[in-house]
C-alpha positions as CSV (number, residue, x, y, z in Angstrom):
1,M,142.7,148.9,97.7
2,I,138.8,149.0,98.1
3,A,137.5,149.5,101.6
4,W,134.1,147.7,102.1
5,K,131.6,149.2,104.3
6,R,129.0,147.3,106.2
7,T,125.5,148.6,105.6
8,P,123.2,149.1,108.7
9,S,120.4,147.2,106.9
10,R,122.4,144.0,106.6
11,S,123.1,143.9,110.4
12,R,119.4,144.4,111.1
13,L,118.3,141.5,109.0
14,L,120.8,139.1,110.4
15,P,118.7,138.1,113.4
16,A,115.6,137.6,111.3
17,A,117.5,135.5,108.9
18,F,118.9,133.3,111.7
19,A,115.4,133.0,113.2
20,M,113.9,131.9,109.9
21,I,116.7,129.3,109.3
22,G,116.2,127.9,112.8
23,L,112.4,127.6,112.3
24,C,112.9,125.8,109.0
25,A,115.5,123.3,110.6
26,A,113.2,122.7,113.6
27,F,110.4,121.6,111.2
28,A,112.8,119.6,109.1
29,W,113.8,117.6,112.1
30,G,110.4,116.6,113.3
31,G,108.0,119.4,112.9
32,V,105.6,120.4,115.7
33,A,106.4,117.4,117.9
34,H,109.7,119.2,118.8
35,A,108.0,122.6,119.3
36,Q,109.7,123.1,122.8
37,E,113.2,122.2,121.5
38,G,113.1,124.1,118.2
39,P,110.9,127.0,117.5
40,A,110.4,128.1,121.1
41,E,114.2,128.5,121.6
42,V,114.6,130.5,118.2
43,L,111.6,132.6,118.9
44,A,112.9,133.4,122.4
45,A,116.2,134.5,120.9
46,A,114.3,136.7,118.6
47,V,112.3,138.2,121.5
48,R,115.5,138.8,123.6
49,T,117.2,140.8,120.7
50,Q,114.4,143.1,120.8
51,G,114.8,143.8,124.5
52,F,112.0,141.7,126.0
53,P,112.8,139.2,128.8
54,C,112.4,135.4,127.9
55,D,115.1,133.4,129.7
56,K,113.1,130.3,129.8
57,P,110.7,129.5,126.8
58,L,107.9,127.2,127.8
59,S,106.1,126.7,124.4
60,A,105.6,128.0,121.0
61,E,102.3,127.6,119.1
62,R,101.5,128.9,115.7
63,E,98.4,131.0,115.3
64,G,96.1,129.6,112.7
65,Q,94.6,132.8,111.2
66,A,98.1,134.3,110.0
67,A,99.1,134.6,106.5
68,A,101.5,131.9,105.1
69,D,104.2,134.4,104.1
70,Q,104.2,135.9,107.6
71,P,103.8,133.4,110.3
72,V,102.6,134.4,113.6
73,W,103.6,132.5,116.8
74,I,102.5,132.7,120.3
75,L,105.6,132.3,122.6
76,R,105.0,131.6,126.3
77,C,108.1,132.3,128.6
78,D,108.5,132.1,132.4
79,T,108.2,136.0,132.4
80,G,105.2,136.5,130.1
81,A,103.6,135.6,126.7
82,Y,104.4,137.3,123.3
83,R,103.0,137.4,119.8
84,V,105.8,137.1,117.3
85,R,105.3,137.9,113.6
86,L,108.1,136.7,111.3
87,S,108.9,138.4,108.1
88,A,111.7,137.4,105.5
89,N,112.9,140.9,104.8
90,R,112.7,142.5,108.2
91,T,113.2,141.8,111.9
92,A,110.5,140.0,114.0
93,Q,107.7,142.1,115.2
94,V,107.2,141.3,119.0
95,E,104.0,142.2,121.0
96,R,103.6,141.4,124.7
97,I,100.2,139.7,125.4
98,Q,98.4,139.1,128.7
């Protein structure tokens, strides 16, 4: 019998994969018009997985100067604002702003 081991790299990629799927689904269901219902919630979950507080996401706006393969979002929560850079092959990079 073969015992399969779970590699640590897969468990680290899982939150980023769910975040990307959620953002794609949000755009498929209506794009930016539903920014508070889709991307803000998904980005808030990514921020919380990295230890930052964001219980109530208020808005999510995409930064214009970011590269297409690594979208950058500005997430505003009740506790502060964050710059979130998404990448397909690693976890989201979160930076607290203001």
